VEXKOLTOR-411314 format. One record per residue (C-alpha): x, y, z; residue number from 1; chain. Coordinates in Angstrom, 2 decimals. Layout:
<rs>
r u->X | v->Y | w->Z | nr->NUM | kette->A
...
</rs>
This chain:
<rs>
r u->0.00 | v->0.00 | w->0.00 | nr->1 | kette->A
r u->1.72 | v->3.22 | w->-1.08 | nr->2 | kette->A
r u->1.43 | v->6.03 | w->1.38 | nr->3 | kette->A
r u->0.53 | v->9.58 | w->0.43 | nr->4 | kette->A
r u->2.82 | v->12.34 | w->1.61 | nr->5 | kette->A
r u->1.22 | v->14.68 | w->4.12 | nr->6 | kette->A
r u->-0.97 | v->12.12 | w->5.81 | nr->7 | kette->A
r u->-0.06 | v->10.23 | w->8.92 | nr->8 | kette->A
r u->1.36 | v->6.75 | w->8.75 | nr->9 | kette->A
r u->-0.94 | v->4.47 | w->10.72 | nr->10 | kette->A
r u->0.97 | v->1.95 | w->12.78 | nr->11 | kette->A
r u->-0.04 | v->-1.16 | w->14.65 | nr->12 | kette->A
r u->2.30 | v->-2.54 | w->17.33 | nr->13 | kette->A
r u->2.46 | v->-6.23 | w->18.18 | nr->14 | kette->A
r u->4.72 | v->-6.61 | w->21.20 | nr->15 | kette->A
r u->4.33 | v->-8.60 | w->24.42 | nr->16 | kette->A
r u->6.53 | v->-6.46 | w->26.68 | nr->17 | kette->A
r u->4.14 | v->-3.77 | w->27.99 | nr->18 | kette->A
r u->6.87 | v->-1.30 | w->29.03 | nr->19 | kette->A
r u->8.66 | v->-1.54 | w->25.73 | nr->20 | kette->A
r u->5.37 | v->-1.25 | w->23.82 | nr->21 | kette->A
r u->4.37 | v->1.84 | w->25.81 | nr->22 | kette->A
r u->7.78 | v->3.41 | w->25.20 | nr->23 | kette->A
r u->7.76 | v->2.71 | w->21.50 | nr->24 | kette->A
r u->4.16 | v->3.89 | w->21.09 | nr->25 | kette->A
r u->5.00 | v->7.18 | w->22.84 | nr->26 | kette->A
r u->8.12 | v->7.59 | w->20.70 | nr->27 | kette->A
r u->6.26 | v->6.95 | w->17.44 | nr->28 | kette->A
r u->3.27 | v->9.10 | w->18.41 | nr->29 | kette->A
r u->5.80 | v->11.86 | w->19.06 | nr->30 | kette->A
r u->6.79 | v->11.80 | w->15.36 | nr->31 | kette->A
r u->4.80 | v->14.45 | w->13.46 | nr->32 | kette->A
r u->3.80 | v->12.04 | w->10.67 | nr->33 | kette->A
r u->2.94 | v->8.92 | w->12.69 | nr->34 | kette->A
r u->0.10 | v->7.57 | w->14.72 | nr->35 | kette->A
r u->-0.12 | v->4.28 | w->16.61 | nr->36 | kette->A
r u->-3.69 | v->3.14 | w->15.96 | nr->37 | kette->A
r u->-3.63 | v->-0.35 | w->17.46 | nr->38 | kette->A
r u->-1.69 | v->-2.50 | w->19.90 | nr->39 | kette->A
r u->-1.70 | v->-6.21 | w->20.59 | nr->40 | kette->A
r u->0.39 | v->-8.37 | w->22.89 | nr->41 | kette->A
r u->-0.31 | v->-11.78 | w->21.34 | nr->42 | kette->A
r u->-0.97 | v->-13.40 | w->17.98 | nr->43 | kette->A
r u->-4.72 | v->-13.91 | w->18.53 | nr->44 | kette->A
r u->-5.32 | v->-10.27 | w->19.44 | nr->45 | kette->A
r u->-3.23 | v->-9.12 | w->16.48 | nr->46 | kette->A
r u->-5.20 | v->-11.28 | w->14.04 | nr->47 | kette->A
r u->-8.45 | v->-9.94 | w->15.50 | nr->48 | kette->A
r u->-7.47 | v->-6.28 | w->15.24 | nr->49 | kette->A
r u->-5.35 | v->-6.13 | w->12.07 | nr->50 | kette->A
r u->-7.94 | v->-6.56 | w->9.28 | nr->51 | kette->A
r u->-10.12 | v->-3.65 | w->10.41 | nr->52 | kette->A
r u->-7.36 | v->-1.43 | w->11.81 | nr->53 | kette->A
r u->-6.47 | v->0.18 | w->8.50 | nr->54 | kette->A
r u->-2.81 | v->0.10 | w->9.51 | nr->55 | kette->A
r u->-0.22 | v->1.05 | w->6.91 | nr->56 | kette->A
r u->2.57 | v->-0.60 | w->8.90 | nr->57 | kette->A
r u->2.61 | v->-3.44 | w->11.41 | nr->58 | kette->A
r u->5.62 | v->-3.47 | w->13.73 | nr->59 | kette->A
r u->5.82 | v->-7.06 | w->14.83 | nr->60 | kette->A
r u->8.06 | v->-8.54 | w->17.48 | nr->61 | kette->A
r u->9.42 | v->-11.93 | w->16.43 | nr->62 | kette->A
r u->9.37 | v->-13.26 | w->19.98 | nr->63 | kette->A
r u->5.91 | v->-13.37 | w->21.52 | nr->64 | kette->A
r u->5.49 | v->-15.22 | w->24.80 | nr->65 | kette->A
r u->9.04 | v->-16.60 | w->24.53 | nr->66 | kette->A
r u->8.49 | v->-18.33 | w->21.21 | nr->67 | kette->A
r u->9.10 | v->-17.02 | w->17.67 | nr->68 | kette->A
r u->5.33 | v->-16.72 | w->17.17 | nr->69 | kette->A
r u->5.83 | v->-13.50 | w->15.24 | nr->70 | kette->A
r u->7.12 | v->-15.47 | w->12.26 | nr->71 | kette->A
r u->3.91 | v->-17.46 | w->11.94 | nr->72 | kette->A
r u->1.93 | v->-14.29 | w->12.51 | nr->73 | kette->A
r u->3.86 | v->-12.42 | w->9.79 | nr->74 | kette->A
r u->2.76 | v->-14.87 | w->7.13 | nr->75 | kette->A
r u->-0.85 | v->-14.73 | w->8.39 | nr->76 | kette->A
r u->-0.85 | v->-10.92 | w->8.41 | nr->77 | kette->A
r u->0.97 | v->-10.48 | w->5.11 | nr->78 | kette->A
r u->-2.35 | v->-10.46 | w->3.27 | nr->79 | kette->A
r u->-3.77 | v->-7.64 | w->5.40 | nr->80 | kette->A
r u->-2.51 | v->-4.88 | w->3.12 | nr->81 | kette->A
r u->-0.11 | v->-3.52 | w->5.71 | nr->82 | kette->A
r u->3.65 | v->-3.62 | w->5.33 | nr->83 | kette->A
r u->5.27 | v->-5.73 | w->8.04 | nr->84 | kette->A
r u->8.49 | v->-4.77 | w->9.81 | nr->85 | kette->A
r u->9.88 | v->-7.37 | w->12.17 | nr->86 | kette->A
r u->11.44 | v->-6.28 | w->15.45 | nr->87 | kette->A
r u->13.84 | v->-8.41 | w->17.40 | nr->88 | kette->A
r u->16.04 | v->-8.12 | w->20.43 | nr->89 | kette->A
r u->18.71 | v->-10.31 | w->18.89 | nr->90 | kette->A
r u->20.38 | v->-10.65 | w->15.53 | nr->91 | kette->A
r u->19.57 | v->-14.21 | w->14.59 | nr->92 | kette->A
r u->20.39 | v->-15.07 | w->10.98 | nr->93 | kette->A
r u->17.92 | v->-17.93 | w->10.70 | nr->94 | kette->A
r u->15.13 | v->-15.65 | w->11.95 | nr->95 | kette->A
r u->16.08 | v->-12.94 | w->9.45 | nr->96 | kette->A
r u->15.68 | v->-15.38 | w->6.58 | nr->97 | kette->A
r u->12.40 | v->-16.71 | w->7.97 | nr->98 | kette->A
r u->11.06 | v->-13.18 | w->8.51 | nr->99 | kette->A
r u->11.52 | v->-12.25 | w->4.84 | nr->100 | kette->A
r u->10.17 | v->-15.58 | w->3.72 | nr->101 | kette->A
r u->7.07 | v->-14.87 | w->5.81 | nr->102 | kette->A
r u->6.53 | v->-11.60 | w->3.95 | nr->103 | kette->A
r u->8.21 | v->-8.97 | w->6.10 | nr->104 | kette->A
r u->9.70 | v->-5.96 | w->4.27 | nr->105 | kette->A
r u->12.30 | v->-5.13 | w->6.90 | nr->106 | kette->A
r u->13.86 | v->-6.47 | w->10.05 | nr->107 | kette->A
r u->15.20 | v->-4.22 | w->12.81 | nr->108 | kette->A
r u->17.00 | v->-4.80 | w->16.06 | nr->109 | kette->A
r u->14.85 | v->-3.26 | w->18.81 | nr->110 | kette->A
r u->17.67 | v->-1.56 | w->20.65 | nr->111 | kette->A
r u->18.15 | v->0.67 | w->17.61 | nr->112 | kette->A
r u->15.04 | v->2.68 | w->18.55 | nr->113 | kette->A
r u->15.99 | v->5.71 | w->16.48 | nr->114 | kette->A
r u->16.15 | v->3.74 | w->13.21 | nr->115 | kette->A
r u->12.51 | v->2.69 | w->13.50 | nr->116 | kette->A
r u->10.75 | v->5.89 | w->12.29 | nr->117 | kette->A
r u->12.79 | v->6.06 | w->9.07 | nr->118 | kette->A
r u->12.19 | v->2.37 | w->8.41 | nr->119 | kette->A
r u->8.47 | v->3.00 | w->8.93 | nr->120 | kette->A
r u->8.51 | v->5.96 | w->6.50 | nr->121 | kette->A
r u->10.36 | v->3.94 | w->3.85 | nr->122 | kette->A
r u->8.00 | v->0.99 | w->4.14 | nr->123 | kette->A
r u->4.97 | v->3.28 | w->4.04 | nr->124 | kette->A
r u->6.32 | v->4.86 | w->0.87 | nr->125 | kette->A
r u->6.66 | v->1.31 | w->-0.43 | nr->126 | kette->A
r u->10.37 | v->1.64 | w->-1.00 | nr->127 | kette->A
r u->11.61 | v->-0.26 | w->1.97 | nr->128 | kette->A
r u->15.35 | v->-0.69 | w->1.84 | nr->129 | kette->A
r u->16.19 | v->-3.70 | w->3.93 | nr->130 | kette->A
r u->18.15 | v->-2.63 | w->7.00 | nr->131 | kette->A
r u->21.80 | v->-3.10 | w->5.98 | nr->132 | kette->A
r u->22.69 | v->-5.32 | w->8.93 | nr->133 | kette->A
r u->19.66 | v->-7.50 | w->8.22 | nr->134 | kette->A
r u->20.66 | v->-7.71 | w->4.57 | nr->135 | kette->A
r u->24.19 | v->-8.72 | w->5.51 | nr->136 | kette->A
r u->22.95 | v->-11.35 | w->7.96 | nr->137 | kette->A
r u->20.53 | v->-12.66 | w->5.38 | nr->138 | kette->A
r u->23.24 | v->-13.01 | w->2.75 | nr->139 | kette->A
r u->25.52 | v->-14.79 | w->5.23 | nr->140 | kette->A
r u->22.75 | v->-17.16 | w->6.18 | nr->141 | kette->A
r u->21.89 | v->-17.97 | w->2.56 | nr->142 | kette->A
r u->25.55 | v->-18.65 | w->1.84 | nr->143 | kette->A
r u->25.85 | v->-20.85 | w->4.90 | nr->144 | kette->A
r u->22.73 | v->-22.83 | w->3.96 | nr->145 | kette->A
r u->23.97 | v->-23.22 | w->0.39 | nr->146 | kette->A
r u->27.33 | v->-24.47 | w->1.66 | nr->147 | kette->A
r u->25.66 | v->-26.92 | w->4.05 | nr->148 | kette->A
r u->23.36 | v->-28.13 | w->1.31 | nr->149 | kette->A
r u->26.33 | v->-28.67 | w->-0.99 | nr->150 | kette->A
r u->28.34 | v->-30.52 | w->1.65 | nr->151 | kette->A
r u->25.34 | v->-32.69 | w->2.42 | nr->152 | kette->A
r u->24.78 | v->-33.49 | w->-1.26 | nr->153 | kette->A
r u->28.45 | v->-34.36 | w->-1.72 | nr->154 | kette->A
r u->28.45 | v->-36.60 | w->1.33 | nr->155 | kette->A
r u->25.26 | v->-38.32 | w->0.21 | nr->156 | kette->A
r u->26.79 | v->-38.89 | w->-3.22 | nr->157 | kette->A
r u->30.00 | v->-40.30 | w->-1.78 | nr->158 | kette->A
r u->28.08 | v->-42.71 | w->0.42 | nr->159 | kette->A
r u->25.98 | v->-43.98 | w->-2.47 | nr->160 | kette->A
r u->28.78 | v->-44.86 | w->-4.87 | nr->161 | kette->A
r u->31.51 | v->-47.48 | w->-4.57 | nr->162 | kette->A
r u->35.09 | v->-46.57 | w->-5.60 | nr->163 | kette->A
r u->34.78 | v->-48.68 | w->-8.76 | nr->164 | kette->A
r u->31.54 | v->-46.89 | w->-9.71 | nr->165 | kette->A
r u->33.29 | v->-43.52 | w->-9.21 | nr->166 | kette->A
r u->36.11 | v->-44.73 | w->-11.46 | nr->167 | kette->A
r u->33.57 | v->-45.76 | w->-14.09 | nr->168 | kette->A
r u->31.91 | v->-42.32 | w->-13.98 | nr->169 | kette->A
r u->35.32 | v->-40.68 | w->-14.29 | nr->170 | kette->A
r u->35.98 | v->-42.69 | w->-17.47 | nr->171 | kette->A
r u->32.58 | v->-41.74 | w->-18.86 | nr->172 | kette->A
r u->33.32 | v->-38.09 | w->-18.05 | nr->173 | kette->A
r u->36.60 | v->-38.38 | w->-19.93 | nr->174 | kette->A
r u->34.62 | v->-39.35 | w->-23.02 | nr->175 | kette->A
r u->35.03 | v->-43.14 | w->-23.08 | nr->176 | kette->A
r u->32.20 | v->-45.19 | w->-24.57 | nr->177 | kette->A
r u->30.87 | v->-48.20 | w->-22.66 | nr->178 | kette->A
r u->32.72 | v->-50.60 | w->-24.97 | nr->179 | kette->A
r u->35.99 | v->-48.66 | w->-24.47 | nr->180 | kette->A
r u->35.46 | v->-48.83 | w->-20.71 | nr->181 | kette->A
r u->34.84 | v->-52.60 | w->-20.93 | nr->182 | kette->A
r u->38.06 | v->-53.01 | w->-22.88 | nr->183 | kette->A
r u->40.19 | v->-50.85 | w->-20.55 | nr->184 | kette->A
r u->38.74 | v->-52.40 | w->-17.38 | nr->185 | kette->A
r u->38.86 | v->-56.02 | w->-18.65 | nr->186 | kette->A
r u->35.10 | v->-56.32 | w->-18.06 | nr->187 | kette->A
r u->32.37 | v->-57.58 | w->-20.34 | nr->188 | kette->A
r u->30.20 | v->-54.92 | w->-21.97 | nr->189 | kette->A
r u->27.26 | v->-56.43 | w->-20.15 | nr->190 | kette->A
r u->28.95 | v->-55.89 | w->-16.77 | nr->191 | kette->A
r u->29.68 | v->-52.25 | w->-17.66 | nr->192 | kette->A
r u->26.03 | v->-51.76 | w->-18.68 | nr->193 | kette->A
r u->24.89 | v->-53.31 | w->-15.38 | nr->194 | kette->A
r u->27.21 | v->-50.98 | w->-13.46 | nr->195 | kette->A
r u->25.82 | v->-47.97 | w->-15.31 | nr->196 | kette->A
r u->22.23 | v->-49.05 | w->-14.64 | nr->197 | kette->A
r u->23.03 | v->-49.53 | w->-10.94 | nr->198 | kette->A
r u->24.56 | v->-46.06 | w->-10.76 | nr->199 | kette->A
r u->21.58 | v->-44.44 | w->-12.47 | nr->200 | kette->A
r u->19.20 | v->-46.27 | w->-10.17 | nr->201 | kette->A
r u->21.14 | v->-45.05 | w->-7.14 | nr->202 | kette->A
r u->21.77 | v->-41.43 | w->-8.00 | nr->203 | kette->A
r u->19.24 | v->-40.71 | w->-10.71 | nr->204 | kette->A
r u->20.22 | v->-38.78 | w->-13.80 | nr->205 | kette->A
r u->18.94 | v->-38.93 | w->-17.35 | nr->206 | kette->A
r u->22.00 | v->-40.64 | w->-18.79 | nr->207 | kette->A
r u->25.43 | v->-41.94 | w->-17.84 | nr->208 | kette->A
r u->26.93 | v->-38.63 | w->-19.07 | nr->209 | kette->A
r u->24.54 | v->-36.73 | w->-16.83 | nr->210 | kette->A
r u->25.48 | v->-38.95 | w->-13.85 | nr->211 | kette->A
r u->29.18 | v->-38.47 | w->-14.60 | nr->212 | kette->A
r u->28.72 | v->-34.69 | w->-14.69 | nr->213 | kette->A
r u->26.91 | v->-34.78 | w->-11.34 | nr->214 | kette->A
r u->29.74 | v->-36.82 | w->-9.83 | nr->215 | kette->A
r u->32.20 | v->-34.25 | w->-11.17 | nr->216 | kette->A
r u->30.10 | v->-31.35 | w->-9.79 | nr->217 | kette->A
r u->30.16 | v->-33.08 | w->-6.42 | nr->218 | kette->A
r u->33.94 | v->-33.22 | w->-6.60 | nr->219 | kette->A
r u->34.16 | v->-37.03 | w->-6.58 | nr->220 | kette->A
r u->37.01 | v->-36.85 | w->-9.10 | nr->221 | kette->A
</rs>
């Protein structure tokens, strides 16, 4: 929802710490262009208020009642028409990723009180620039997950194939035909074909060349 200049940004706060909520509400209401129009301290209350609140922005604490309930709530509220900014007391990379996946437009560490109004203005103008520390954390987390995924795939691959099957795939990758492999390995063509079928059954792949490429990509040779 784009926000027109000159009107007040309507904000809903979802936060279970009453003192912090009171402080933040007072701080935001003190901004000339902002008005806190609704407050909730749990997911149920937030879901009840949000649709009719007409909020432009929902400031949503990730931790509600000591569990990351805010993440579930973000995805349920993301259809309400309001932009969602997640608040957190800790920089947790996994939560940052989850928050954006759930539909949040920004993610701020609570202690950085003074950054909140500008983030609210940006989101209301529909040009939210992800908080730079959140963006950095998010990138790090994606890289870490990619690396883990890759290591896991490689390990899985290694466990599935015997050394002789790896050798066979290496020969295929080097451009040998099945009959050339049979000749070089002193095996019958039928045995080579059986090996290839076993490999394809184990690791999938459209063809022996495809399987050999996957083995290469997984750094098996």
